PAMIZA-582376 format. One record per residue (C-alpha): x, y, z; residue number from 0. Coordinates in Angstrom, 1 decimal. Layout:
BEGIN
<node><X>X</X><Y>Y</Y><Z>Z</Z><nudren>NUM</nudren></node>
...
REM end
This chain:
BEGIN
<node><X>-38.7</X><Y>11.3</Y><Z>42.4</Z><nudren>0</nudren></node>
<node><X>-38.1</X><Y>14.9</Y><Z>41.3</Z><nudren>1</nudren></node>
<node><X>-35.1</X><Y>15.5</Y><Z>43.5</Z><nudren>2</nudren></node>
<node><X>-33.3</X><Y>12.4</Y><Z>42.0</Z><nudren>3</nudren></node>
<node><X>-34.2</X><Y>13.7</Y><Z>38.5</Z><nudren>4</nudren></node>
<node><X>-32.8</X><Y>17.1</Y><Z>39.4</Z><nudren>5</nudren></node>
<node><X>-29.6</X><Y>15.5</Y><Z>40.8</Z><nudren>6</nudren></node>
<node><X>-29.2</X><Y>13.4</Y><Z>37.7</Z><nudren>7</nudren></node>
<node><X>-29.6</X><Y>16.5</Y><Z>35.4</Z><nudren>8</nudren></node>
<node><X>-27.0</X><Y>18.4</Y><Z>37.5</Z><nudren>9</nudren></node>
<node><X>-24.6</X><Y>15.5</Y><Z>37.4</Z><nudren>10</nudren></node>
<node><X>-25.0</X><Y>15.2</Y><Z>33.6</Z><nudren>11</nudren></node>
<node><X>-24.6</X><Y>18.9</Y><Z>33.1</Z><nudren>12</nudren></node>
<node><X>-21.5</X><Y>19.1</Y><Z>35.2</Z><nudren>13</nudren></node>
<node><X>-20.0</X><Y>16.0</Y><Z>33.4</Z><nudren>14</nudren></node>
<node><X>-20.7</X><Y>17.5</Y><Z>30.0</Z><nudren>15</nudren></node>
<node><X>-19.3</X><Y>20.9</Y><Z>31.1</Z><nudren>16</nudren></node>
<node><X>-16.1</X><Y>19.2</Y><Z>32.4</Z><nudren>17</nudren></node>
<node><X>-15.7</X><Y>17.2</Y><Z>29.2</Z><nudren>18</nudren></node>
<node><X>-16.2</X><Y>20.4</Y><Z>27.1</Z><nudren>19</nudren></node>
<node><X>-13.5</X><Y>22.2</Y><Z>29.2</Z><nudren>20</nudren></node>
<node><X>-11.0</X><Y>19.3</Y><Z>28.8</Z><nudren>21</nudren></node>
<node><X>-11.5</X><Y>19.0</Y><Z>25.0</Z><nudren>22</nudren></node>
<node><X>-11.4</X><Y>22.7</Y><Z>24.4</Z><nudren>23</nudren></node>
<node><X>-8.1</X><Y>23.1</Y><Z>26.3</Z><nudren>24</nudren></node>
<node><X>-6.6</X><Y>20.3</Y><Z>24.2</Z><nudren>25</nudren></node>
<node><X>-6.9</X><Y>22.6</Y><Z>21.1</Z><nudren>26</nudren></node>
<node><X>-4.1</X><Y>24.7</Y><Z>22.6</Z><nudren>27</nudren></node>
<node><X>-1.6</X><Y>21.9</Y><Z>23.2</Z><nudren>28</nudren></node>
<node><X>1.1</X><Y>22.0</Y><Z>20.4</Z><nudren>29</nudren></node>
<node><X>1.9</X><Y>18.7</Y><Z>18.7</Z><nudren>30</nudren></node>
<node><X>5.1</X><Y>17.5</Y><Z>17.0</Z><nudren>31</nudren></node>
<node><X>3.7</X><Y>18.3</Y><Z>13.6</Z><nudren>32</nudren></node>
<node><X>3.8</X><Y>22.0</Y><Z>14.5</Z><nudren>33</nudren></node>
<node><X>7.4</X><Y>21.6</Y><Z>15.8</Z><nudren>34</nudren></node>
<node><X>8.7</X><Y>20.0</Y><Z>12.6</Z><nudren>35</nudren></node>
<node><X>7.5</X><Y>22.7</Y><Z>10.3</Z><nudren>36</nudren></node>
<node><X>10.3</X><Y>24.9</Y><Z>9.0</Z><nudren>37</nudren></node>
<node><X>13.8</X><Y>24.5</Y><Z>7.6</Z><nudren>38</nudren></node>
<node><X>16.3</X><Y>22.0</Y><Z>9.0</Z><nudren>39</nudren></node>
<node><X>20.1</X><Y>21.9</Y><Z>8.2</Z><nudren>40</nudren></node>
<node><X>21.6</X><Y>18.4</Y><Z>8.1</Z><nudren>41</nudren></node>
<node><X>24.3</X><Y>17.5</Y><Z>10.5</Z><nudren>42</nudren></node>
<node><X>26.2</X><Y>14.4</Y><Z>11.7</Z><nudren>43</nudren></node>
<node><X>25.0</X><Y>10.8</Y><Z>11.4</Z><nudren>44</nudren></node>
<node><X>25.7</X><Y>7.4</Y><Z>12.7</Z><nudren>45</nudren></node>
<node><X>25.5</X><Y>4.7</Y><Z>10.1</Z><nudren>46</nudren></node>
<node><X>25.2</X><Y>1.0</Y><Z>11.1</Z><nudren>47</nudren></node>
<node><X>26.1</X><Y>-1.6</Y><Z>8.5</Z><nudren>48</nudren></node>
<node><X>24.8</X><Y>-5.1</Y><Z>7.8</Z><nudren>49</nudren></node>
<node><X>27.0</X><Y>-8.0</Y><Z>8.9</Z><nudren>50</nudren></node>
<node><X>28.1</X><Y>-8.7</Y><Z>5.3</Z><nudren>51</nudren></node>
<node><X>28.9</X><Y>-5.0</Y><Z>4.5</Z><nudren>52</nudren></node>
<node><X>30.6</X><Y>-4.6</Y><Z>7.8</Z><nudren>53</nudren></node>
<node><X>33.1</X><Y>-7.3</Y><Z>6.8</Z><nudren>54</nudren></node>
<node><X>33.8</X><Y>-5.5</Y><Z>3.6</Z><nudren>55</nudren></node>
<node><X>34.1</X><Y>-2.1</Y><Z>5.3</Z><nudren>56</nudren></node>
<node><X>36.1</X><Y>-3.4</Y><Z>8.2</Z><nudren>57</nudren></node>
<node><X>33.7</X><Y>-1.9</Y><Z>10.8</Z><nudren>58</nudren></node>
<node><X>30.1</X><Y>-2.3</Y><Z>11.8</Z><nudren>59</nudren></node>
<node><X>29.3</X><Y>1.4</Y><Z>12.4</Z><nudren>60</nudren></node>
<node><X>30.6</X><Y>4.7</Y><Z>11.1</Z><nudren>61</nudren></node>
<node><X>30.1</X><Y>8.3</Y><Z>12.4</Z><nudren>62</nudren></node>
<node><X>30.0</X><Y>10.9</Y><Z>9.7</Z><nudren>63</nudren></node>
<node><X>30.3</X><Y>14.7</Y><Z>10.2</Z><nudren>64</nudren></node>
<node><X>28.1</X><Y>17.2</Y><Z>8.4</Z><nudren>65</nudren></node>
<node><X>30.9</X><Y>17.9</Y><Z>6.0</Z><nudren>66</nudren></node>
<node><X>31.3</X><Y>14.1</Y><Z>5.2</Z><nudren>67</nudren></node>
<node><X>27.5</X><Y>13.8</Y><Z>4.7</Z><nudren>68</nudren></node>
<node><X>27.4</X><Y>16.7</Y><Z>2.2</Z><nudren>69</nudren></node>
<node><X>25.3</X><Y>19.8</Y><Z>2.4</Z><nudren>70</nudren></node>
<node><X>21.6</X><Y>19.0</Y><Z>2.8</Z><nudren>71</nudren></node>
<node><X>18.5</X><Y>20.8</Y><Z>4.1</Z><nudren>72</nudren></node>
<node><X>14.9</X><Y>19.8</Y><Z>4.6</Z><nudren>73</nudren></node>
<node><X>12.0</X><Y>22.2</Y><Z>4.6</Z><nudren>74</nudren></node>
<node><X>8.8</X><Y>20.8</Y><Z>6.1</Z><nudren>75</nudren></node>
<node><X>5.8</X><Y>22.9</Y><Z>5.0</Z><nudren>76</nudren></node>
<node><X>2.6</X><Y>23.2</Y><Z>7.0</Z><nudren>77</nudren></node>
<node><X>0.6</X><Y>21.7</Y><Z>4.1</Z><nudren>78</nudren></node>
<node><X>2.5</X><Y>18.4</Y><Z>4.6</Z><nudren>79</nudren></node>
<node><X>4.8</X><Y>18.9</Y><Z>1.6</Z><nudren>80</nudren></node>
<node><X>8.6</X><Y>18.9</Y><Z>2.0</Z><nudren>81</nudren></node>
<node><X>11.6</X><Y>20.0</Y><Z>-0.1</Z><nudren>82</nudren></node>
<node><X>15.0</X><Y>18.3</Y><Z>0.3</Z><nudren>83</nudren></node>
<node><X>18.0</X><Y>20.0</Y><Z>-1.2</Z><nudren>84</nudren></node>
<node><X>21.4</X><Y>18.4</Y><Z>-1.1</Z><nudren>85</nudren></node>
<node><X>24.9</X><Y>18.7</Y><Z>-2.6</Z><nudren>86</nudren></node>
<node><X>26.7</X><Y>15.3</Y><Z>-2.3</Z><nudren>87</nudren></node>
<node><X>30.2</X><Y>15.4</Y><Z>-0.8</Z><nudren>88</nudren></node>
<node><X>32.8</X><Y>16.3</Y><Z>-3.5</Z><nudren>89</nudren></node>
<node><X>30.1</X><Y>17.5</Y><Z>-5.9</Z><nudren>90</nudren></node>
<node><X>28.8</X><Y>21.0</Y><Z>-6.7</Z><nudren>91</nudren></node>
<node><X>25.6</X><Y>19.9</Y><Z>-8.3</Z><nudren>92</nudren></node>
<node><X>22.5</X><Y>20.8</Y><Z>-6.2</Z><nudren>93</nudren></node>
<node><X>19.8</X><Y>18.1</Y><Z>-6.2</Z><nudren>94</nudren></node>
<node><X>16.3</X><Y>19.1</Y><Z>-5.2</Z><nudren>95</nudren></node>
<node><X>13.7</X><Y>16.5</Y><Z>-4.2</Z><nudren>96</nudren></node>
<node><X>10.0</X><Y>17.1</Y><Z>-3.3</Z><nudren>97</nudren></node>
<node><X>7.5</X><Y>14.9</Y><Z>-1.5</Z><nudren>98</nudren></node>
<node><X>4.9</X><Y>14.7</Y><Z>1.3</Z><nudren>99</nudren></node>
<node><X>5.3</X><Y>14.1</Y><Z>5.0</Z><nudren>100</nudren></node>
<node><X>3.1</X><Y>12.9</Y><Z>7.8</Z><nudren>101</nudren></node>
<node><X>4.0</X><Y>12.9</Y><Z>11.5</Z><nudren>102</nudren></node>
<node><X>2.0</X><Y>10.9</Y><Z>14.0</Z><nudren>103</nudren></node>
<node><X>3.5</X><Y>11.0</Y><Z>17.5</Z><nudren>104</nudren></node>
<node><X>7.2</X><Y>10.4</Y><Z>16.8</Z><nudren>105</nudren></node>
<node><X>6.6</X><Y>8.4</Y><Z>13.6</Z><nudren>106</nudren></node>
<node><X>7.6</X><Y>10.5</Y><Z>10.5</Z><nudren>107</nudren></node>
<node><X>6.5</X><Y>9.1</Y><Z>7.1</Z><nudren>108</nudren></node>
<node><X>8.1</X><Y>10.5</Y><Z>4.0</Z><nudren>109</nudren></node>
<node><X>7.1</X><Y>9.9</Y><Z>0.4</Z><nudren>110</nudren></node>
<node><X>9.3</X><Y>11.3</Y><Z>-2.4</Z><nudren>111</nudren></node>
<node><X>8.0</X><Y>12.4</Y><Z>-5.7</Z><nudren>112</nudren></node>
<node><X>7.8</X><Y>9.7</Y><Z>-8.5</Z><nudren>113</nudren></node>
<node><X>10.9</X><Y>11.0</Y><Z>-10.2</Z><nudren>114</nudren></node>
<node><X>13.0</X><Y>9.8</Y><Z>-7.2</Z><nudren>115</nudren></node>
<node><X>10.5</X><Y>7.1</Y><Z>-6.0</Z><nudren>116</nudren></node>
<node><X>9.0</X><Y>5.3</Y><Z>-9.0</Z><nudren>117</nudren></node>
<node><X>7.5</X><Y>2.6</Y><Z>-6.8</Z><nudren>118</nudren></node>
<node><X>5.8</X><Y>5.3</Y><Z>-4.6</Z><nudren>119</nudren></node>
<node><X>7.2</X><Y>3.8</Y><Z>-1.4</Z><nudren>120</nudren></node>
<node><X>6.8</X><Y>5.6</Y><Z>1.9</Z><nudren>121</nudren></node>
<node><X>9.7</X><Y>5.5</Y><Z>4.4</Z><nudren>122</nudren></node>
<node><X>9.2</X><Y>5.7</Y><Z>8.1</Z><nudren>123</nudren></node>
<node><X>11.5</X><Y>7.0</Y><Z>10.8</Z><nudren>124</nudren></node>
<node><X>11.4</X><Y>7.8</Y><Z>14.4</Z><nudren>125</nudren></node>
<node><X>11.8</X><Y>11.5</Y><Z>15.2</Z><nudren>126</nudren></node>
<node><X>12.7</X><Y>13.3</Y><Z>18.4</Z><nudren>127</nudren></node>
<node><X>12.7</X><Y>17.1</Y><Z>18.5</Z><nudren>128</nudren></node>
<node><X>14.2</X><Y>19.0</Y><Z>21.4</Z><nudren>129</nudren></node>
<node><X>14.4</X><Y>22.8</Y><Z>21.0</Z><nudren>130</nudren></node>
<node><X>16.1</X><Y>23.4</Y><Z>17.7</Z><nudren>131</nudren></node>
<node><X>17.6</X><Y>19.9</Y><Z>17.4</Z><nudren>132</nudren></node>
<node><X>15.9</X><Y>17.0</Y><Z>15.5</Z><nudren>133</nudren></node>
<node><X>17.2</X><Y>13.4</Y><Z>15.7</Z><nudren>134</nudren></node>
<node><X>15.9</X><Y>10.9</Y><Z>13.1</Z><nudren>135</nudren></node>
<node><X>16.3</X><Y>7.2</Y><Z>13.4</Z><nudren>136</nudren></node>
<node><X>15.7</X><Y>5.1</Y><Z>10.3</Z><nudren>137</nudren></node>
<node><X>15.6</X><Y>1.3</Y><Z>10.2</Z><nudren>138</nudren></node>
<node><X>16.3</X><Y>0.1</Y><Z>6.7</Z><nudren>139</nudren></node>
<node><X>14.8</X><Y>-3.0</Y><Z>5.1</Z><nudren>140</nudren></node>
<node><X>16.6</X><Y>-6.3</Y><Z>5.3</Z><nudren>141</nudren></node>
<node><X>19.1</X><Y>-6.8</Y><Z>2.5</Z><nudren>142</nudren></node>
<node><X>20.3</X><Y>-3.2</Y><Z>2.6</Z><nudren>143</nudren></node>
<node><X>24.0</X><Y>-2.5</Y><Z>3.2</Z><nudren>144</nudren></node>
<node><X>22.9</X><Y>0.0</Y><Z>5.8</Z><nudren>145</nudren></node>
<node><X>20.6</X><Y>-1.4</Y><Z>8.5</Z><nudren>146</nudren></node>
<node><X>20.1</X><Y>1.7</Y><Z>10.7</Z><nudren>147</nudren></node>
<node><X>20.9</X><Y>5.4</Y><Z>10.4</Z><nudren>148</nudren></node>
<node><X>20.7</X><Y>8.1</Y><Z>13.1</Z><nudren>149</nudren></node>
<node><X>21.0</X><Y>11.6</Y><Z>11.9</Z><nudren>150</nudren></node>
<node><X>20.9</X><Y>15.0</Y><Z>13.6</Z><nudren>151</nudren></node>
<node><X>19.6</X><Y>18.2</Y><Z>12.1</Z><nudren>152</nudren></node>
<node><X>19.4</X><Y>21.8</Y><Z>13.4</Z><nudren>153</nudren></node>
<node><X>16.5</X><Y>24.2</Y><Z>12.8</Z><nudren>154</nudren></node>
<node><X>17.5</X><Y>27.2</Y><Z>10.8</Z><nudren>155</nudren></node>
REM end
């Protein structure tokens, strides 16, 4: 009976040791939340319109350059706050908005401060980061003129 008990103990020890090695090595694997931290300069965007608005615009989709989008930047801080600064096209007034962010996998959730978000709604978008390029895909709620927006940003 003792040899089986010894074999069982060795098996359990090796299993626990292996699990400890696996979990400790995971602490060194970077996640997307670490990749998004920093300043991002806004770039081009593809904007998809609802059927009704597409009739009015005469097109279902529009691509806009960085210049047409206006000058905007996002700064994602490591404490899960963000600052968005933008100057709308044809305007010189700088608008600054603050909020909080959370990234789980490729799902980025943003909540603007109450001044710009009185209903305290959180928006969700899919994010893909490759090197210094981030692509955000937003699906807007039904009833909006814009149904989907894909924007590209570059890390500064």
